[in-house]
C-alpha positions in Angstrom: -7.9 22.7 -29.4 -6.1 25.2 -31.6 -2.4 25.4 -31.8 -1.4 28.3 -29.6 2.2 29.6 -29.5 3.9 28.9 -26.2 4.4 31.9 -23.9 7.7 30.9 -22.6 9.5 30.3 -25.9 11.0 27.1 -27.2 12.5 24.7 -24.7 16.1 23.7 -25.2 16.6 20.1 -26.5 18.4 17.8 -24.1 21.3 15.6 -25.0 21.8 12.3 -23.3 21.0 12.6 -19.6 24.2 13.2 -17.5 24.3 10.8 -14.5 24.5 12.6 -11.2 25.4 11.6 -7.6 26.3 8.0 -7.0 25.7 7.0 -10.6 28.3 9.3 -11.9 30.9 7.9 -9.5 30.1 4.2 -9.9 28.4 3.7 -13.3 27.2 0.4 -12.0 24.4 -0.3 -14.5 23.9 1.7 -17.7 20.9 1.1 -19.9 21.0 3.1 -23.2 18.3 3.3 -25.9 16.8 -0.1 -25.0 14.1 -1.1 -27.4 11.9 -4.3 -27.3 9.3 -5.5 -29.8 6.9 -8.4 -29.8 5.5 -10.2 -32.9 1.9 -11.0 -32.0 -0.6 -12.3 -34.6 1.1 -10.5 -37.5 1.4 -7.3 -35.6 4.5 -5.6 -34.2 4.0 -4.5 -30.6 6.6 -1.9 -29.6 6.8 -2.5 -25.8 9.9 -0.5 -25.0 11.1 2.5 -27.1 14.5 3.9 -26.3 14.7 3.5 -22.5 17.9 5.0 -20.9 18.9 5.3 -17.3 22.1 5.0 -15.2 22.3 3.3 -11.7 25.0 3.7 -9.1 26.0 1.8 -6.0 23.6 2.2 -3.1 21.2 4.1 -5.4 17.6 3.4 -6.2 16.1 4.2 -9.6 12.3 3.9 -9.7 10.7 3.1 -13.1 7.1 4.3 -12.8 4.0 4.0 -15.0 0.6 2.4 -15.4 0.2 -1.2 -16.4 1.2 -1.7 -20.0 3.8 1.1 -20.0 6.7 -1.3 -20.6 8.3 -1.4 -17.1 8.4 -5.1 -16.6 9.4 -5.9 -20.1 12.3 -3.6 -19.8 13.3 -5.2 -16.5 13.1 -8.7 -18.1 15.3 -7.5 -21.0 17.9 -6.3 -18.6 17.8 -9.6 -16.7 18.0 -11.6 -20.0 14.8 -13.6 -19.3 12.6 -12.4 -22.2 11.0 -15.2 -24.3 12.5 -14.8 -27.7 10.5 -15.3 -29.8 7.9 -13.6 -29.6 10.1 -10.8 -28.0 13.0 -9.3 -29.8 15.5 -6.7 -28.5 15.8 -4.3 -31.5 18.4 -2.0 -30.2 20.2 -0.5 -27.2 22.9 -1.5 -24.7 22.9 -2.9 -21.1 26.2 -2.6 -19.4 27.0 -3.9 -15.9 30.2 -2.3 -14.6 31.1 -1.5 -18.2 30.5 -5.0 -19.5 27.9 -5.5 -22.3 25.1 -8.0 -21.3 23.1 -7.9 -24.5 24.5 -10.5 -26.9 26.4 -12.3 -24.2 26.3 -16.1 -24.6 23.4 -17.6 -22.6 25.6 -19.8 -20.5 27.7 -16.9 -19.3 24.6 -14.7 -18.9 23.0 -17.4 -16.7 26.1 -17.2 -14.4 25.5 -13.5 -14.0 21.8 -14.0 -12.9 21.6 -14.3 -9.2 25.3 -13.7 -8.6 25.7 -10.2 -10.2 22.2 -9.1 -11.0 19.0 -10.5 -9.4 15.3 -9.9 -9.5 12.3 -10.0 -7.2 9.1 -10.9 -9.0 5.7 -9.3 -8.1 3.8 -12.4 -7.2 5.7 -14.4 -4.6 3.2 -17.2 -4.5 3.6 -18.1 -8.1 7.3 -17.3 -8.3 8.1 -19.8 -5.5 7.8 -23.5 -6.3 4.9 -24.9 -4.3 6.2 -28.5 -4.1 9.6 -27.7 -2.5 10.2 -26.3 1.0 11.5 -22.7 1.3 14.7 -24.2 2.8 15.3 -26.3 -0.3 14.7 -23.4 -2.6 17.0 -21.1 -0.7 19.7 -23.8 -0.2 19.7 -24.5 -4.0 21.2 -21.0 -4.7 24.3 -21.9 -2.7 24.6 -25.5 -3.9 24.3 -24.5 -7.6 26.3 -21.2 -7.6 28.7 -21.8 -4.7 29.1 -25.6 -4.8 28.2 -25.9 -1.1 27.2 -29.2 0.6 23.6 -29.6 1.7 24.3 -29.0 5.4 26.3 -25.8 4.8 23.8 -24.5 2.3 20.9 -25.1 4.8 22.8 -23.2 7.5 23.2 -20.3 5.0 19.5 -20.5 4.2 18.7 -20.0 7.9 21.0 -17.0 8.0 19.2 -15.5 5.0 15.8 -16.0 6.5 17.0 -14.3 9.7 18.5 -11.5 7.7 15.0 -10.7 6.2 13.5 -11.0 9.7 11.4 -14.2 9.4 10.6 -15.3 12.9 11.8 -18.8 14.1 13.7 -19.2 10.8 15.3 -22.5 11.7 12.0 -24.2 12.5 10.3 -22.8 9.4 13.0 -24.1 7.0 10.9 -27.1 6.2 7.7 -25.2 5.5 6.2 -24.8 2.1 5.3 -21.4 0.4 1.6 -21.7 1.1 2.3 -21.9 4.8 3.6 -18.4 4.9 1.6 -15.1 4.8 1.9 -12.8 1.8 4.4 -10.5 3.5 6.6 -13.5 4.7 6.6 -15.0 1.2 7.8 -11.7 -0.2 10.6 -11.7 2.4 11.6 -15.2 1.2 11.7 -13.9 -2.4 13.9 -11.0 -1.2 16.2 -13.5 0.6 16.5 -15.6 -2.6 17.3 -12.6 -4.7 20.0 -11.4 -2.2 21.4 -14.8 -1.4 24.6 -14.3 -3.5 24.8 -10.5 -2.7 24.4 -9.2 -6.3 25.6 -5.8 -7.5 22.1 -5.0 -8.9 18.6 -5.9 -7.6 15.6 -5.4 -9.8 12.4 -5.3 -7.7 9.3 -5.7 -9.9 6.2 -4.5 -8.0 7.6 -6.0 -4.7 4.6 -4.8 -2.7 1.7 -6.1 -4.9 -1.3 -7.3 -3.0 0.2 -6.5 0.4 -1.6 -4.2 2.9 -0.2 -0.7 3.5 1.6 -1.6 6.7 3.4 -4.6 5.2 4.3 -2.5 2.1 6.1 0.0 4.3 7.9 -2.9 6.1 9.1 -4.4 2.8 10.2 -1.1 1.4 12.1 -0.3 4.6 13.8 -3.7 4.5 14.8 -3.3 0.9 16.3 0.1 1.6 18.3 -1.2 4.6 19.6 -4.2 2.6 20.5 -1.9 -0.3 22.7 0.2 2.0 24.2 -2.7 3.8 25.2 -4.5 0.6 26.0 -1.3 -1.3 24.0 -2.6 -4.3 22.0 -0.6 -6.8 18.3 -1.2 -6.9 15.8 -0.7 -9.8 12.3 -0.5 -8.4 9.5 -1.2 -10.9 6.1 0.2 -9.7 2.9 2.1 -10.6 2.6 3.6 -7.1 4.1 7.0 -6.5 3.5 6.5 -2.8 5.7 3.4 -2.6 8.7 5.2 -4.1 8.5 8.5 -2.2 10.9 7.6 0.6 13.1 5.2 -1.3 14.0 6.4 -4.8 16.9 8.7 -5.6 15.8 9.1 -9.2 12.5 8.4 -11.0 12.0 7.4 -14.6 8.4 7.8 -15.7 7.3 5.6 -18.7 4.2 5.9 -20.8 3.3 3.6 -23.8 6.8 2.2 -23.8 8.7 5.5 -23.8 10.3 7.7 -21.1 8.2 10.8 -20.7 10.0 12.3 -17.7 13.2 11.7 -15.7 14.4 13.5 -12.6 15.6 13.2 -9.0 12.7 12.1 -6.8 12.7 15.5 -4.9 12.6 17.5 -8.1 9.9 15.3 -9.7 7.6 15.4 -6.7 8.0 19.2 -6.3 7.8 20.3 -10.0 6.8 17.7 -12.5 7.3 18.8 -16.1 5.0 16.3 -18.0 1.2 16.3 -17.8 1.2 12.5 -17.3 3.5 12.8 -14.2 1.4 15.7 -12.9 -1.7 13.5 -13.4 -0.2 10.6 -11.5 0.7 12.9 -8.6 -2.8 14.4 -8.5 -4.3 10.9 -8.1 -2.3 10.1 -5.0 -3.8 10.9 -1.5 -1.6 13.4 0.4 -1.7 14.3 4.1 -1.0 18.0 3.4 -4.1 18.2 1.2 -6.6 16.5 3.6 -10.1 16.6 2.1 -9.0 17.6 -1.4 -10.5 15.5 -4.2 -8.3 13.1 -6.1 -8.2 13.8 -9.8 -7.8 10.6 -11.9 -6.3 10.5 -15.4 -9.1 10.1 -17.9 -9.1 7.3 -20.4 -6.7 4.4 -20.8 -3.2 3.8 -22.1 -3.1 3.2 -25.9 -2.7 -0.1 -27.6 1.1 -0.6 -28.1 0.4 -2.2 -31.5 -1.4 1.0 -32.7 0.2 4.0 -31.0 -1.4 7.4 -31.9 0.6 9.8 -34.0 2.4 12.6 -32.3 2.6 12.4 -28.5 1.2 9.1 -27.3 -0.4 10.8 -24.3 -2.2 13.5 -26.2 -5.6 11.7 -26.3 -5.7 11.8 -22.5 -3.8 15.0 -21.9 -5.7 18.1 -20.5 -3.1 20.4 -22.1 -3.1 18.9 -25.6 -2.9 21.2 -28.6 -2.9 20.5 -32.3 0.9 20.2 -32.3 0.6 17.3 -29.8 -1.4 15.2 -32.3 0.9 16.0 -35.2 4.5 16.0 -33.9 6.2 13.7 -31.4 7.7 15.9 -28.7 11.5 16.1 -28.3 13.1 15.4 -25.0 13.9 18.7 -23.3 15.7 19.7 -20.2 13.9 21.8 -17.6 14.8 23.1 -14.2 17.6 21.2 -12.5 20.3 19.4 -14.5 19.2 16.0 -15.5 15.5 16.8 -15.3 14.1 16.0 -18.7 10.6 15.6 -20.2 9.1 14.7 -23.6 6.4 17.3 -23.9 5.9 20.3 -26.2 4.8 22.3 -23.1 7.3 21.0 -20.6 8.4 24.5 -19.5 4.8 25.6 -18.8 3.9 22.4 -16.9 7.2 22.7 -14.9 6.5 26.3 -14.0 2.8 25.7 -13.1 1.9 25.7 -9.4 1.3 22.1 -8.3 
């Protein structure tokens, strides 16, 4: 396509996103310009490029994108569980209640994991140890971190299982992970993550491989526990349908970079990036019964060989010559805090969805 002047004039460049709502008041978790690289077979793979977001108490921030967008790598970097090497955090800051986590001695960082910041992994069957009972695995959290005796820790494990609504919790304490259904295993993972009542919970694809009914139950449970414990939750997912009723803010990632960030309500109503608009168009909606779904053509780029300019331009239906030549700046559109990295963000935001 030819480079056509934009009809709405140049968009204004956005400064650092100003936290709003609960995040502004609490400042629970602040991730600023986080960048992660991998050294793989002589190549440098830029998995995360300048990720920034702020999370407040009782708030959920959803990090959304296709597989390979850098979501899980970013979560592991925040948790401090990246394998280094081959991974390397090349820049940025991760602050929990104002305290810097990056560069913290590993012994101290280990004490934070579970007690202050915890994570639910996407495959409960592989995350749980198959040779130990779920009771032993839940009890261990209290024995290691709280110094409890075995009997007291087992009693707390039963309380945890009941809290996440596992039927007949006391009689199932001696069962092994394979004896539970997928939904029940995920509940056990949630119980383990919340055992020490952390300030921040990172849920990495918590509904993977679960049927739609169980997905809804798990998301409802997470939302209730978030409110009960007043914790902040970072939800990693590729499914816009999963986050619709849970997230306060949404961060959309593509090829390791943030392409759009907004409140959930604003993003669903008026996306400002063609990638976000494409994700929304590929999700079934009850108010558009019978309307065809429109998938995004192509596949995400190789993170070791990102295209010049906007990384989304080879797949973008709105791409112009400028998109292949210049990386788009992050601009603010619409409501305060709604930002997008697109040369035509104003036009996309103003288009009827």
